[in-house]
C-alpha positions as a printed Julia matrix, in Angstrom:
382×3 Matrix{Float64}:
  24.6    16.21   34.45
  22.45   16.76   31.0
  21.5    20.63   30.44
  18.87   21.98   28.43
  21.42   22.99   25.78
  22.93   19.49   25.51
  19.42   18.28   25.12
  18.51   20.68   22.56
  21.99   19.84   20.7
  21.3    16.36   20.79
  17.73   16.71   19.39
  18.87   18.86   16.66
  21.45   16.24   16.04
  18.53   13.64   15.81
  16.7    15.83   13.39
  19.59   16.45   11.06
  20.2    12.54   11.1
  16.72   12.02   10.41
  16.75   14.22    7.39
  19.99   12.63    5.93
  18.6     9.29    6.21
  14.97    9.93    5.2
  14.04    8.87    1.73
  12.42   11.83   -0.34
  11.46    9.22   -2.86
   9.66    6.97   -0.68
   7.24    9.87    0.24
   6.88   10.95   -3.45
   6.28    7.17   -4.51
   3.56    6.93   -1.79
   2.05   10.01   -2.93
   1.94    8.8    -6.27
   0.39    5.6    -5.27
  -2.41    7.64   -3.0
  -2.87    9.79   -6.0
  -4.92    7.39   -7.77
  -7.41    6.26   -5.31
  -7.97   10.03   -4.02
  -9.52   10.7    -7.42
  -6.53   10.48  -10.0
  -8.2     7.46  -11.81
 -11.51    9.31  -12.02
  -9.82   11.69  -14.67
  -9.1     8.64  -17.17
 -12.66    7.26  -16.69
 -13.8    10.75  -17.33
 -11.81   10.91  -20.81
 -12.94    7.62  -21.68
 -16.75    8.68  -21.02
 -16.27   11.9   -22.91
 -14.43   10.96  -25.87
 -15.76    7.33  -26.32
 -12.26    6.74  -27.49
 -10.94    2.96  -27.31
  -7.66    4.33  -26.4
  -8.84    6.0   -23.51
 -11.35    3.22  -22.87
  -8.28    0.92  -22.56
  -6.42    3.26  -20.33
  -9.58    3.42  -17.79
  -9.62   -0.19  -17.99
  -6.47   -0.45  -16.14
  -8.06    1.66  -13.33
 -10.44   -1.18  -12.6
 -10.23   -4.59  -10.96
 -10.46   -7.77  -12.75
 -13.53  -10.0   -11.8
 -10.91  -12.98  -10.37
  -7.74  -13.81  -12.0
  -5.73  -11.56  -14.08
  -4.05   -8.22  -13.23
  -4.79   -4.54  -13.99
  -2.7    -1.4   -12.99
  -5.09   -0.62  -10.06
  -4.37   -3.8    -8.42
  -0.87   -2.45   -7.64
  -2.07    0.32   -5.39
  -2.82   -1.72   -2.24
   0.29   -3.77   -2.12
   2.54   -1.06   -3.38
   1.4     0.89   -0.23
   2.34   -2.4     1.93
   5.59   -2.8     0.0
   6.25    0.97    1.12
   5.19    0.6     4.76
   8.03   -2.33    4.93
  10.47    0.1     3.05
  10.31    2.52    5.79
  10.82   -0.21    8.59
  14.62    0.17    8.7
  14.43    4.02    8.51
  11.89    4.16   11.45
  11.92    0.86   13.91
  15.52    0.36   12.8
  16.56    3.82   13.84
  14.77    3.39   17.15
  16.86    0.26   17.87
  19.86    2.38   16.78
  18.94    4.72   19.49
  18.76    2.09   22.12
  15.07    1.15   22.26
  14.63   -2.55   23.02
  13.03   -4.88   20.85
  10.28   -5.43   23.26
   9.4    -1.68   23.52
   9.26   -1.77   19.48
   7.26   -4.72   19.41
   4.45   -3.09   21.65
   4.57   -0.32   19.36
   4.25   -2.38   15.96
   1.58   -4.48   17.86
  -0.4    -0.84   18.97
  -0.13    0.53   15.43
  -1.37   -2.65   13.63
  -4.39   -2.58   16.36
  -5.1     0.97   15.28
  -5.17    0.33   11.61
  -7.54   -2.71   12.24
  -9.76   -0.23   14.18
  -9.34    2.59   11.57
 -10.32   -0.18    8.75
 -13.47   -1.19   10.72
 -14.69    2.55   10.69
 -14.18    2.92    7.11
 -15.93   -0.32    6.43
 -18.87    0.3     8.71
 -19.09    3.94    9.96
 -19.4     5.25   13.59
 -22.62    3.39   14.08
 -23.88    0.67   16.18
 -25.02   -2.43   14.1
 -25.48   -6.27   14.61
 -22.26   -8.27   14.43
 -23.73  -10.12   11.43
 -23.88   -6.76    9.26
 -20.32   -5.9    10.46
 -17.43   -6.38    7.71
 -14.2    -7.1     9.53
 -11.71   -7.56    7.07
 -10.61   -4.38    5.34
  -7.4    -3.09    3.41
  -6.21   -1.0     6.68
  -6.63   -4.12    8.46
  -4.77   -6.22    6.12
  -2.04   -3.57    6.21
  -2.1    -3.47    9.81
  -1.74   -7.12   10.51
   0.73   -8.26    7.62
   2.82   -4.95    8.66
   2.88   -6.4    12.27
   3.98   -9.92   11.3
   6.71   -8.41    8.93
   7.97   -6.17   11.43
   8.25   -8.88   13.93
  10.15  -10.89   11.66
  12.32   -7.9    11.16
  13.01   -7.44   14.9
  13.81  -10.99   15.81
  15.55  -12.24   12.61
  18.46  -11.6    10.52
  18.48  -10.43    6.76
  19.08  -14.0     5.79
  16.06  -15.38    7.93
  13.85  -12.59    6.51
  14.56  -13.84    3.23
  13.65  -17.34    4.19
  10.23  -16.23    5.84
   9.26  -14.13    2.44
  10.01  -17.57    0.31
   8.12  -19.61    3.02
   4.95  -17.73    3.16
   4.28  -17.46   -0.52
   5.59  -21.12   -1.12
   3.54  -22.51    1.88
   0.5   -20.54    0.58
   0.83  -21.99   -2.61
   0.88  -25.47   -1.48
  -1.76  -25.03    0.85
  -4.15  -23.99   -1.87
  -3.11  -26.49   -4.47
  -3.56  -29.41   -2.03
  -7.0   -28.17   -0.27
 -10.18  -27.03   -1.4
 -13.61  -26.29   -0.06
 -15.67  -29.23    0.92
 -17.26  -30.8    -2.02
 -14.72  -29.28   -4.58
 -11.65  -30.97   -6.24
  -8.3   -30.57   -4.84
  -6.41  -27.46   -5.89
  -9.84  -25.65   -6.82
  -8.93  -21.9    -7.33
 -12.69  -20.73   -7.91
 -14.39  -17.95   -5.7
 -16.61  -20.54   -4.1
 -14.11  -23.61   -4.18
 -10.69  -22.2    -3.07
  -9.42  -23.05    0.56
  -8.87  -19.54    1.51
 -12.23  -18.37    1.1
 -14.04  -21.3     2.77
 -11.61  -20.65    6.02
 -12.6   -16.96    6.09
 -16.3   -18.11    5.48
 -16.16  -20.62    8.19
 -14.38  -18.32   10.97
 -14.83  -14.96   10.33
 -17.66  -13.24   12.07
 -19.88  -10.77   10.28
 -20.29  -10.2     6.54
 -17.6   -10.91    3.73
 -17.57   -8.45    1.0
 -18.7   -10.84   -1.66
 -20.69  -12.59    0.39
 -18.61  -15.93   -0.18
 -15.47  -14.29   -0.49
 -13.58  -11.16    1.05
 -10.55   -9.8    -0.92
  -9.07   -8.72    2.27
  -9.69  -11.99    3.86
  -7.87  -13.4     7.02
  -6.12  -16.32    5.21
  -5.14  -14.46    2.29
  -3.06  -12.07    4.48
  -0.4   -14.86    4.9
   1.3   -14.26    1.58
   0.71  -10.46    2.06
   3.26  -10.8     5.05
   5.71  -11.45    2.13
   4.92   -8.48    0.53
   5.79   -6.43    3.85
   8.77   -8.29    3.94
   9.96   -7.55    0.62
   9.76   -4.02    1.36
  11.72   -4.33    4.41
  14.66   -5.93    2.72
  14.5    -3.38   -0.1
  14.65   -0.6     2.91
  17.63   -2.57    4.22
  19.27   -2.39    0.81
  18.46    1.12    0.65
  19.99    1.9     4.24
  22.97   -0.01    3.92
  26.54    1.67    3.76
  29.21    0.61    1.6
  27.07    0.46   -1.33
  27.1     2.65   -4.2
  23.42    4.56   -5.1
  23.61    3.36   -8.24
  24.4    -0.41   -7.37
  21.29   -0.14   -5.34
  19.26    1.07   -8.11
  20.63   -1.65  -10.53
  19.9    -4.44   -7.67
  16.49   -3.2    -7.17
  15.73   -3.2   -11.07
  17.28   -6.53  -11.53
  15.43   -8.29   -9.18
  12.32   -6.6    -9.92
  12.69   -7.99  -13.65
  13.49  -11.22  -12.31
  10.32  -11.45  -10.01
   8.37  -10.31  -13.09
   9.35  -13.38  -14.99
   9.05  -15.91  -12.36
   5.51  -14.28  -11.64
   4.32  -15.05  -15.43
   5.92  -18.65  -15.07
   4.02  -19.3   -11.68
   1.12  -17.96  -13.13
   0.63  -20.99  -15.65
  -0.02  -23.28  -12.42
  -1.07  -20.34   -9.77
  -2.95  -17.57  -11.32
  -2.0   -14.04  -10.68
  -5.05  -13.26   -8.64
  -5.49   -9.98   -6.27
  -8.47  -11.53   -4.7
  -6.69  -14.53   -3.48
  -3.25  -12.52   -2.98
  -1.78  -15.51   -4.85
   2.03  -16.04   -4.76
   2.47  -15.2    -8.48
   0.71  -11.93   -7.48
   3.0   -11.41   -4.58
   6.09  -11.69   -6.9
   4.37   -9.75   -9.9
   3.54   -6.66   -7.78
   6.72   -7.21   -6.03
   8.5    -6.65   -9.16
   6.56   -3.75  -10.22
   7.21   -2.11   -6.67
  10.68   -2.69   -6.97
  10.99   -1.26  -10.74
   9.17    2.09   -9.3
  11.08    2.39   -6.1
  14.34    2.06   -8.18
  12.96    4.8   -10.87
  11.8     7.19   -8.08
  15.0     6.79   -5.94
  17.03    7.14   -8.9
  15.57   10.33   -9.92
  14.89   12.17   -6.59
  17.61   10.79   -4.27
  20.52    9.91   -6.77
  20.08   12.75   -9.27
  18.38   15.04   -6.88
  15.63   16.12   -8.89
  13.18   17.1    -6.08
  11.03   19.86   -7.23
   8.78   17.86   -9.66
   7.94   15.38   -6.89
   6.62   17.99   -4.39
   3.2    17.4    -5.49
   3.34   13.92   -4.48
   5.09   14.44   -1.38
   2.57   16.5     0.14
   0.0    13.67   -0.71
   2.43   10.98    0.7
   3.06   12.78    3.97
  -0.49   12.2     4.98
  -1.46    9.28    2.96
  -3.9     7.53    5.46
  -5.26   10.75    6.37
  -6.62   11.08    2.66
  -7.39    7.52    2.45
 -10.14    7.63    5.17
 -11.14   11.46    4.9
 -13.95   10.78    2.32
 -15.68    8.84    5.12
 -15.86   11.97    6.87
 -15.63   14.7     4.27
 -18.1    15.2     1.5
 -15.48   16.23   -1.04
 -17.86   16.25   -3.8
 -20.17   18.74   -2.26
 -17.0    21.04   -1.5
 -15.85   20.68   -5.02
 -19.2    21.4    -6.48
 -19.74   24.49   -4.37
 -16.47   25.71   -5.29
 -15.9    24.87   -9.08
 -19.38   23.88  -10.14
 -19.46   27.1   -12.2
 -16.39   26.01  -14.42
 -18.13   22.55  -15.01
 -21.14   24.49  -16.64
 -18.57   26.8   -18.37
 -17.13   23.9   -19.96
 -20.37   21.92  -20.49
 -20.54   18.26  -21.81
 -18.84   16.09  -22.24
 -15.59   17.22  -20.91
 -17.21   18.86  -17.82
 -16.96   15.36  -16.18
 -12.83   15.58  -16.82
 -12.62   19.09  -15.61
 -14.51   18.37  -12.1
 -12.55   15.28  -11.85
  -9.73   17.4   -11.86
 -10.98   19.9    -9.44
 -11.85   17.32   -7.12
  -8.24   16.0    -6.99
  -7.19   19.87   -6.47
  -9.58   20.37   -3.54
  -7.95   17.47   -1.66
  -4.61   18.25   -2.59
  -5.44   22.08   -1.41
  -6.3    20.43    1.92
  -3.23   18.21    2.17
  -1.07   21.13    1.3
  -2.51   23.23    4.1
  -1.89   20.39    6.63
   1.51   20.11    5.14
   2.6    24.02    5.88
   0.96   23.43    9.21
   3.41   20.32    9.58
   0.12   18.57   10.81
   0.31   14.9     9.84
  -1.53   11.72   10.78
   0.81    9.37   12.19
  -0.44    5.84   13.48
């Protein structure tokens, strides 16, 4: 018969085990990723505007999205987050499997999470108001994360690591072939323009409501297919990080080496299938996958291997509540709070650098809110 003391002891053991297996670097990298879309990028846009310097202008340009083909660092934020969702899978879903949960139970949890993310994406896009279906934008960042995460996790639950590698390649190669040998009606085969590509045509044909760009949506349904590979790459990385019998340095060098190989392959593929976030092209998957692996290797080496934790606390606070801070701007007027608390500082500084100072204050206000939740152990879990 199990006593209360036995149950408490078992829970304590689980907590200790979770602490040992938790990747502090993953929380920090997630926070680093979210920092840029919670206002960090505005600091550099402010510097570019205040100074008029080509140097700051070039940096600020990296925090914008190209109109179509090409890559800026700002394009990495979304796929890096999806990659990290995959990395966490062996440590969350995998741990539940080890504790005796059935695949069917975990499948239902994965589907539920995807459904919640899709709903949150609808709220972020359209707010909490009733409107005609024709005016609703259904595709979303959170929706793509939810759908790609779901399929990647289903593959994780029901296949071996070797088959996961197969599916990673299958989706990006299959997507490439589909777009190379098809097009929208009236366009030449393999057309990759916004209006002529097959992915956008499918979205225009089957998705209800409106698309973000009218004839195209960067988070469309069809281009979610290669995004599944981004999630699978994260899962394969998580399996490597969790694997016993492999030294930490071997894990670092493996991630770094594969990351560099992916970047090289992406540039080669780019010659035939351009790197394009809007279409989430296969070359884009390899490019952002390579950068994600290099960042994961760097953060893992500094934080989990060398043990330098303190510097990353700022980012960990953000990373522990990443979904909350992403959707918070639709419910909290952060600019109003920032102006109310720190407007006087901007006035003291004056033009032109007041915009930089207020951008920093804007991020500080958000971080203070997240820190308060962190101290109360209050986290939004989806």
